[in-house]
N, C-alpha and C positions, 0 to 999 in steps of 0.2 A: 338850704341853698349854699352851694359851694362858692367860696371866695375865689377859687381858681378862675371862675368865669364871671366875676362881678361886673366887669366893664361890658362884656357881651350882653348880660342881662339888662343892664342900664340902657344900652343902645337899643335893645329889642323893645323896651317900653316906649321909647321915643319913636321907633320905626312903626310900631303898630298904630300910632296916632296919624301917620302919614300914608301908609300903604296897607291895603286890606289884609295881606298875609305877612306883612313885615319885610317883604323882599320882592324881587322881580321874577324869580325863577322858582318853580314848584319844589324842586329838590333842595333848594337852599332855605326853604321855609322852616321856621322853628318847629313846626309840626312834624317834620321829618327827623328831628333829633330828640334825644332824651332831654326832657325839660329841666332847665336849671343846672345841668351838668355837662354842657356841650359848648364847644367853640362855635359862635354864630357869625362873628364878624372878623374879617382879616385886616391885618395891619400892613403886611408886606409879604413878598415871596421871592425866592431866588433858587434856581436850579431845581432840586427835588424837595426843597424845604418851604414851609409856610409858617408864618407867625401870626397868632391871633391878636386882638386888641388888648388882651391881658398880658401879652408878652410870652405866651406859651409857644414853644417850638414843636413842629410836627414834621415827620417825613410824610409827604403828601402822595397818596396813591389814588386821588380823585382826579387831579389834573384839570380842575375847573369844569368837571363833567365831561372830560375827554379831549378838549382842544389842545391841551399842552402836550405836544409830542416831542418837542426838543428840550423842554425844561423852561421854567419861569425865567423871564428876563434874559433870554438867550442873547449873548453879545452880538452875534451877526444880525439878528432880527432887530435888536434895539438900534444898532448903527444904521441900518437901512431906513428905519422909520425916522430917526433923527435927521438924516440927510434929506429925506423927502419933506419933513416938516418945514425945513428952511425954504423949500421951493413952493409949497402950498398943499392944501388939503383937498379943497373942492373948488371947481372952476366953472365958468359959464360954457366951456367947451370940453369935449372929450380929451383925455390925456393918453399919451402913448403907452403908459403902464397897462392900460386895459388890454391891448392886444399882445403886449409882451408876456403878460401872465397867461392869456388865453393860448398863446403858442406853446407855452410850457405844459399846460394842461393837455393840449392836443397830442403832444409828444409822449405823455406819460399814461394817459387813460385810453384803454382800447376802444371804447365806443365814441370817443370825443372827436368830432369834426368841427362843431361850432359850439359857442359858449354864450350864456347870459349870466351876469352877476347879480347877486342879491346881498342881503345883510345877515340873514339867518336861514335855518333850514326850512321853516314854514313858508317863507317867501317862495322858495324854489320848488318845494313839493307841490304847492298850490299852482305855481306856474306850469309845472309838468302836467297836472291834471287838466287844467284849462286848455292847454295845448293839445293834449290827447283827445279831449272831447271835440275840439274844433276840427282836427284833421280827420277824425273818424265819423263825426256826425252822430255820435252815440253819447249816452248819459251815465250809464252804470259803471261803477268802479269796484274792482276786487282788490282788497288790501290785506297785508299781513305785516304786523309789527306796529311801531309807533312812528308817525309821520308829521307830528306837530299839532298845533292847536286849532287849525282851520276846521270849519263846519264839516266838510266832507270826511276829514280824517277822524274826528272824534265821534262821528255819527253812530257807528255801531258799538260804541263803548259806554261804560257807565258814566263817563264824563260829558255826555251829550246834552246837558242842561242848556237850554237856550237855542238848541239846533232845531230848525223847523222839521216837522214830520216829512215833508216833501223831500228834504235833503237826506234825511235818514233812510228813506226808501231806496235811495240810489247807491248807497255804500254797503258793501258786503264783505265781511271778514272771512278769511280762510285760515287754516291751521298750518303752521310751518311743518315741513316734512310730511304733509298729508296731501298728496296730489289730488285725491278724490274730492277733498273738501273744496278745492278750487274748480275742478272739473264740474262739480254739481252746480256751481254758480253759472258757468257757461251754458249748462243744460237748462237751468231755470230761466235764463235771460238770453236766448239765442240771438246772435247778431246785434246785441245791445251793450256789450262790455267794451267800453272805450279803452280802459287801461287796467293792467295789473301792476300795482305798486307794492314793493316788498323790500324788507331788509334781507339781503342775501345771506347774512349770518348774524346771530346774536349769541345766545348761550351755547347752542348746539350747532355743529357743522351740518351742511346739507347732506342728506343721505345720497348714496350713489344714484345718479340719474335724475334727482329731483329738480334741480335748476334747469337741466337740459330738457326735461319734459315740459316745464313751464315755457321755456323758450320756443319749443316746437308748437305748443298749444297756441301761444300768442301769434306766431307766424301763420299758423293754419287759419285762425279766425280774424286776421287783420287787426288784432288788438295790440296796443302799444305796451311794451314791457319796460317798466321803470324800476331801476334799482335805487333804493334809498341808501346811499353810501355815506350818510352823514356820520355814522359811527365807524364804519369799516374803512372808509377812504383814508389813504395816507397813514394807515395803521397796519392793516393786514398785508398790504403790498403797496409799492409806489403807485400802482394803478388801481388799487382797491381790491375788493372781493372778486370783481369780474376778472381781474388779472389772475388772482390766486386760483379761482375755480375754473377758469377758461370758458366762461359763459358770458356772451356780450349782449347787454340790453340795448334797447333802442334809445332810451334816455337814462340819465343818471344824475343824482343830486349829491353834491359834496359840500361840506362845511367843516366844522370842528378842526381837524388836524391840518387843514391846508394853510392856515395862517398863524399857527401857534398861539392862538388866543385872540387875535384881532378879528373883528366882525366882518367876515366875508363868506358868502356861499356862492355856489355855481350850479346852474343847470347845464349839462353838457349832453351831446348826443349826435346822432347821424344827421347829416345835412337835410335829408328829405323830411325829417320830423321837425328840425329846428327852424328851417326857413319860414314856415308859416307864422313865426313870431312877428314878422313884419306886419301882419294883420291882427294877431291876437294880442290884446293889450296886456302888457306886463312890464311896467316901467317904475323905477324907483329913483328919487332924487339923489340918494346916496349910493346908488349902485356902482358909480365910478369913483368913489372916495379913495384918495390915493395913499393914505397911510396904511390902510388894510391891504391895498394892492402891493405896496412896497414890501410889507411884511410877508405877503404870500409869495412874491417873487423870491425873496431871500430864503424863505422856508423851502420852497421847491428846489431851488438851486442847491441848498444844503443836503436835501434828500438825494440829489444826483451826485453830489460830491463826496458824501460820507456815508458809511454803512448804518444809517439810522434804523431802518426796519430790522436789519440783522441783529443789531444790538438790543433793540426792544424785544424781539422775539427770543433771543438767547436768555435774557434775564426773566422774561415772562415764563419761559419753559421751566427755568429753575424754580420760580415761584409756584407754578402750577403743579409740578411734580411734588414739591414739598407739601402743598395743601392737600393733595390727594393722599399722600402718605399719612399725614396727621389726622385727617378726618376719618380715614379708614382705621387707623390704629386705636382711636378713641370711640369707635363704633357710633359715629355721628352722621352716617350717610342719610339717615332720615331727617336730619336737622338742617343740612346744608345741601344746596344744589351746587355742584362743582363742575366747571367746564369752561367752554369758550376757547377761542384761539389763544396761543401763547402771547400774542400782542395785546390781549385784553382778557386775562383770566378772571373767572367769576367764582365767588364763594358766597352764594346768596342764602341767607337764613330763610327757613320756611316752617310751616306748622309741622310739629313732629314730637312724638314721644310724650304727648299729653300737654304740650304748651303751644301757644299761638305764635305766629310769626312775629307780631309786634313785641311780644314778651321776650322772645329769644333775641331779636334784633336790638332791643333796648339794652339788655344786659351786655351783649357783645360790644356795642358801640361805647358804652360807658367804660368798659375795661380797656378798649383800644385807645380811646382818647387819653385816659390817664397814663398810658404807656408811651404817649407821644407819637401816635400814628393816626393819620386821617384816612379812613377807609369807609366805603359805603357799599360794599358788595362786589363791585367791579373794580379791578385793579388797572388803572390807566398808567401803564409803564411808560416812561419817557426816556429819551436819549440821555437825560441828565442823571437818571437813577444809576446807582452802582451795584455791583454784586453785594457789597456790604449793606446797602439799603435793603436789598431783598433778604439777605441772611438775618438781618436784625428783625425784619417783619416776621419771618418764619420762626425766629426765637420767641417773639411775642405770642404768636399763635400757639407755639409749643407750651407756653406758660398758661395761656387762657383756656384752650380747648379741654384739657383734662379737668379744669375747674367747672367748666360748663357741663361736661359729661357727668361729673359727680353731682352737681346741683340738679340735673334732670333726673338722675337715678334716684336720688334721695327726696325728690319733689320739694326742694328748697329754693328753687330759682326765684320765685316771686319775692321771697324774703330778702334776697340779695340785691333786688333792684333799688337804686338810690333815688328813684323818682317815680311818680305816678301821675296820670296813667301812662302806659307804654306809648312810645312814639308811633306815628303812622308809618306805613311803609310805602315806598314808591320805587319803581325800577326804570322809569323813563328818564333817560339822561338828557332832559331838555327843560 
């Protein structure tokens, strides 16, 4: 057991006595990290840096699983929250910040005419589904991607333990960039599909005409099209993937990047679909909590004032180009999936060349942690990252990848693992 992470390991033992998985978020669970040789608990963070409880410093490319788009402890956001804290956090009446933020969202997001706030993505994806079922009078859902932990969302996945069979029968997964896989759902359940909910982009971009065909299909069948922009929103473009790709959904869900780490989510959409929320019950005590609203207002104003997206994409493209070059030069195309938008470049380990994904991932993470980088496959570039941060990461990859290629070629990878068994893998950033 490494003394480098002694405090993390001590806190993990305490946490496992209190929490079933030792933490509150699946991807922060110890099972997702190489056992005994990983930073598990944070002490502080600032800009593009994070420090664990053992005092180790890292350049962080995880960004709290995506929400940190401006950088940790951004001074403008911190100032706005401190000012609001002096006024109050939660009240017995609505606060003007609710519509001030809603107006900003309406000005930035193509499909946004009306807004409902929540605290996390699952709140609002589930609100979107309930709303779609109410306005269409239908029950079946077609989904593509990850949309949270609600019953309808995990129903067609291997994580559906505890989900009633009746619910599972109503959720149908389709394949990204495979229009026929969606069309077959409409054929199997004619006039019964209430909504198509999908992530408009993740690792790969939409093929030409794919999103447009889905938009047309939903319009033709009176089905609500919902874009889950929890990951893509305020990262691919100020107005999300719908702005970047020019396809406007009926409803969309945003979270993560809109508040730079503060807990706020939003369901937005066309008035004709949103107005039925008067009758469709979807209410949260903390939906109007003002610290998160103040953070969101300051974040959105900074997006409009400064070239946040342009800077993120410029550095992301620099990183993506470097990763592609390195992976190709060391003949590791079978070991890593490389892709994504420059705003969120991916380098995901996978099974290849005789080794499992967990084995490759475990070796890769142990090497990157030792070199002072926090990476988990997707690179959440923030406005606080510098060209030097990117260049340093690429230099670390240039050091690590040839060693990986050699270990795979010589079949010595398992002997180089500093822990056992290999850590679990997960790609859902929630």
